[in-house]
KELOTOR-620465 format. One record per atom (N, C-alpha, C): residue in one letter; z, y, x. Coordinates in steps of 0.2 Angstrom, whole numbers, plus 5000, padded with zeros to 4 digits. Layout:
<pts>
AZYX...
</pts>
This chain:
<pts>
M553158975580M552658925578M552758865577K553158835580K553458785581K553758755572N554158815571N554458795564N554058805559S553558835560S552958845555S552558785554L552358735560L552158675560L552558625557T553158635558T553658575556T553658585547G553558645545G553558655538G553058625535I552458635539I551858605536I551758535535I551958505541I552058435542I552558405536I553158435535I553558405529I553158425522A552858475522A552558495515A552058435513M551658415520M551058375518M551358295516T551858285520T552258215519T552458215512I552858275509I553158265502I552558255498M551958285499M551358285495M551058215495L550958195501L550758115501L551158075497L551858075498L552358035495L552358045486A552158105485A552258115478A551458085474I550958095479I550258055477I550357985476S550657955482S550857875483S551257865476G551757895474G552157875469G551657885462S551357935461S550957935455S550457875455F550157855460F549757805459F550157735457S550757725461S551157665459S551257665451F551457715449F551657725442F551057705437A550457735440A549857725436A549757645437A549657605442A549557545443A550157505439S550657535439S551157485434S551057505428D550757555425D550557555418D550057515417V549457525421V548957475420V549057395418Q549557385422Q549757315422Q550157305416K550557345414K550857345407K550357345401D549957385402D549457385396D549157315395L548857295403L548557235402L548857175399A549557165400A549957115398A550057125390R550157185388R550157195381R549557185377S548957205379S548457175376S548157105378S548457055381S548256995382S548256955376T547756905375T547856865369T548556835368I548856815373I549456775374I549856805370E550056875373E550556925369E550356935362K549656945360K549556945353K549756895349V549656835351V549856775348V550556765347I550956785352I551556785351I551856835346R551556885347R551856945341R551656925334S551056895334S550856875327S551156815324G551356775328G551556715326G551156645325K550456655327K550056625325K549456615331L549156555332L548656535336L548056525333K547556555333K546956545329K546456495335V546256445332V545856395338V545056385334G544556395338G543956395335G543756315338M543456285335M543256215335M542756185331A542356135334A541756115330A541956035328T541656005324T541755955321T541355885324F541655855328F541355795333F541955735332I541755665330I542155615330I542155585336P542755575340P543455585338P543655645341W543455685342W543655755345W544255795339A543655805334A543955845329A543655835321M544055805317M543655795311M544255785305Q544055775299Q544555785294Q544755715293S545355705290S545655635288S545455615281K545455575278K545355555270K545855605266T546455625269T546855675266T546555755266G546055765270G545855825272G546155855279E546655825281E547055865288E546455845293W546555895298W546255885304W546555855310V546155805311V546355755317V545855755322G546155725328G545655715333G545855725339F545655715345F545855725352F545955805353E545455845352E545655915351E546155945347I546155925341I546655945337I547455935341D547555865343D548155845345D548355905351V547855925355V547955965362V548156035359A547756065353A547956125350A548456135347R548656075343R549356075341R549956075345R549856035351R550456035356R550356105360L549856135361L549856205363L550256255358A550156265353A550456295349A551156285348K551456215348K552056195348K552456225353D552156215359D552556235367D552456325366M552156355362M552156435361M552556445357G552856405352G553256425347G552956445341V552256445340V551856475335V551556425330K551256465324K550956405321K550156405322I549856355320I549056365322I548656355315E548056395316E547456395312E546956365315F546556315312F545956305315F545356335311I544856355315I544356385313I543656335313P543556305309P542756265311P542356305311T541856295315T541356335317T540856285320K540156315318K539656285321K539556285329W539356235332W539456235340W539056275342E538456305340E538056365344E538456435342G538856445337G539256505335G540056505338L540256455343L540756465345L540956515350I540356535355I540556585359I540356655356P539956665353P539956725348P540456745345S540756695341S541356705336S541956725342L542056695347L542656705351L542556775355L541956805355L541756865358L541956925353T541956895347T542056945340T542756945338G543056915341G543856895339G544056855333K543456825331K543656775325K544156735326F544256705333F544856675334F545056675341D545656665344D545956675350D545756635356L545456575355L545156535360L544856475358V544356445361V544056385360V544356315363I544356275359I544556205361I544156165357A543556145360A543056105356A542756065361G542956025366G542655975370G542056035374M542156085375M541756115379M541656115386M541056115389M541056115397M540856175399G541256205403G541156275407G540556265411T539956275409T539456275413T539356355416P538956365421P538756435424P538556465419Q538056445415Q537756495409Q538256515405R538756475403R539256495397R539756535400A539956525408A540356565410A540156635412L539556655412L539356725411L539656765405K539656725399K539856765394K540656755392I540956695394I541656695393I542056655400N542756655399N543056615405N543256555403F543356515408F543456445405F544156435410T544656385407T545256365410T545056315415Q545456285419Q545256225423Q545256165418P544956115419P544856055415P545356035412Y545456015406Y546055975404Y545855905402D545155905402D544855825400D544155815403F544055765405F543355745407F542955695402T542355715401T541855675397T541355645402G540855615399G540255595404G539855525400T539555505405T539255435401T539455375404Q539655345399Q540055275402Q539655215399I539855155402I539555095401I539955045398C539654995393C540054935391C539454885392I539854815395I539354765396I539554705392H539154655392H539254595388H539754545394K540354525391K540654485396K540554435400D539854415399D539554365403D539454405411Y539454455412Y539354495417Y539954525420V540454515418V541254555421V541354535429D541054475431D541154455437D540654485442K540154515439K539554535443K539654615444I539854645438I539654715437I540354755437K540554785442K541354805443K541254885443K540754925444K540554995443K539954995440P539755065439P539255075435P538555075439S538655085446S538055075452S537855005452D538254955450D538054895452D537554865447L537454895440L536854895436L536254905438N536254935445N535554975447N535154915451D534954865447D534554805448D534054775443P533454745445P532954725441P533254665436A533854635439A534054575435A534354595428Y534454655428Y534954665422Y534554725418T534754715411T534454765406T534954805403V534754875403V535154925400V534854955394I535254955390I535154985382I535355055381S534955085377S535255155374S534855175368R535055225365R534555255360R534155305362V533555315357V533055355358V533455435358G533155465363G533255545361G533955575363V534455525368V535055545369V535055555376T535455595378T535555615385T535755545389A536055495387A536255445390A535655405393A535055415389A534555375391A534155405397E534255475397E533855505404E534355495410T535055485408T535455485414T535355395416A535255365413A535055295415A534355275419K533955345417K533255345422K533355365428K533855405429K534055445435K534555405439F535055385437F535455335440F535355265442L535055235437L534955165437L534055155438P533755185441P533055175443P532855095443K533055055445K532854995446K533054955441A533454965435A533654925430A533154925425Q532954875422Q532654865415Q532954915410K532554955406K532754995402K532354995395R532954995389R532654975384R532855025378L532455065374L532755115368L532755085361F533255105358F533255095350F533255135346S532955135341S533055195337S533655205332D534155135332D534655145327D535155105331N535855135330N536355105334N536655035332G536455015326G536654955323G536254905327S535554895328S535254855331S535354845339M535354915341M535554915349M536254875350V536854885347V537454855347V537254765346Q536954755341Q536954685341Q536454655345E536054685348E535654665355E536154645360L536554685362L537054675367L537654605364L537854615358L538354565355L537954495357N537354495355N536954435357N536854415363G536954445368G536854435374G536254445377K535754475373K535054495375K534954555380A535454585381A535454635385A536154635390T536154665395T536754675400T537254725398A536954785396A537554845395A537154895390I537554925388I537454995383I537555045386I537255095387I537455165391I537555225386Q538055255385Q538155315380Q538655355382S538655415380S539055465380S539755445379L540355465382L541155445380L541155475373P541555445368P541955395368P541655325367E540955325365E540755265361E540755215364P540555195371P540655135374P541355105373A541855145375A542555125374A542755095367Q542455135362Q542655115355Q542255045354L541655025357L541354975355L541654925357V542054915363V542454875366V543154865362A543354915359A543954915355A543854875349K543054875347K543154835340K542854775342N542654755348N542254695350N542654665357P543154655357P543654635363P543554565366E543254515362E543054455363E542454455367T541954505367T541354495368T541054555373L541454605373L541154665377L541754675382A541554715387A542154745391A541754815394L542354845396L542154925398L542054925406V541654955408V541554965416V541955025417E542355025422E542755085423E542355135428G542555195426G542055255429G541455265424T541255325427T540655355422T540055365428L539455375425L538855385430L538855465430T539055505425T539155575425T539755595423I540055655426I540755685425I540655755422E540755775416E540755835413E541455865412P541755915415P542355935414P542455985408I542955975404I543056005397I543656055398S543456115396S543956165396S543856205391M544556245390M544756305385M544256365386G544056395381G543656455382G544056515380V544056565385V544456625383V543956705384R544156745381R543856795381R543956835389K543456855391K543456905398K543956945399G544156965405G544657025406G545157005402D545556945403D546256925401D546556875406P546756905412P546956855416P547656825414D547956865410D548756835409D548556765404T548156765400T548056715395T547756645399L547256675404L546956615409L547456585412A547956625415A548556595419A549056555415Y549156585409Y549656545406Y549356465403L548656465402L548356415399L548256365406N548056385411N548056345417N548656305418N549356345418N549956325419N550056275414W549956285409W550056255403W549756175404I549156175406I548656115406I549056075412E549156105418E549556075423E550156035421V550656065417V551256035413V551155975410V550655985405V550655915400V550155865403R549755885408R549555825411R549955795416A550355825420A550855795424A551455745420E551455765413E551955715410E551555665406G550855665406G550555605404G550355625397F550355685393F550155685387F549355685387L549055715391L548255725390L548155635390K548255605396K548055545396K548255495390E548855505387E549055475381E548555475376R548455545375R548055565369R547255545370A547155545377A546455525377A546355445376D546855395378D546855345378D546855315371Y547255365366Y547355345360Y546555345356W546255405357W545655425354W545055395357W544955375364W544455365367W544455285368R544955245369R544955175370R545255135365S545455155359S545755125354S545355145348M545455105342M545155115335M545655125330E546355135334E546955135329E546855195323W546655245327W546455305321W545955295315S545655245315S545055235310S545255235304S545955205303S546255205296S546355275293L546455335298L546455395295L545855415291L545355395292L544655405289L544455375283E544755305283E544655255278E544955265272
</pts>
């Protein structure tokens, strides 16, 4: 009886070990399949990274020679270089970026896209590689009084913006006490500030910084933003390897200063304007 019980126990142990081993092999096979099917692996095998982007100055635009240039273009080119592959830019209408990514028209989206909760229901987003938002430039007569955006929240100051832009709504929300005026065209709005008839212009990045770069003797940039919008790369769902690689890459190039250097060039200077003229 004792020997029979021992035999049963041994047989059950062997069976459990066999089942456990088969599960381990199955899990290993699943992991290998996931790795092989990841976008990163496919890009490496093909030798080409296809990037979906939309045209926005100075995020992504064509130079006078027809070459793609801009902040997002620099980011995408550096990514492809570090992966050791060629790059292909696929210009797409903004509203078509996510649907085209899902159908496989390109490998990822690098287009100044904010990873909103609504968009994240359809695709996955990396950690932010840049931030945009609503920024302010002021007439230099006020540089001693206005050090941060919230300093403008005073009836003594006049904030101007364009009709129909989100910056105008942001001014209402965050600067309720300030006087506000809206302009239908950019030229007259800027001239109003240059003439000292307003305190500040509130616009989305990078417009205020570019105005200061064009008029450094008259205008100054207020550090900080009223709103912060994280900008991320978009990838298809179910691809953890690609997401992990891109997040790692963003950390590395941020630490070495590449992202700040490119942002300063495109947002805070007008050196690039000669590329378009």
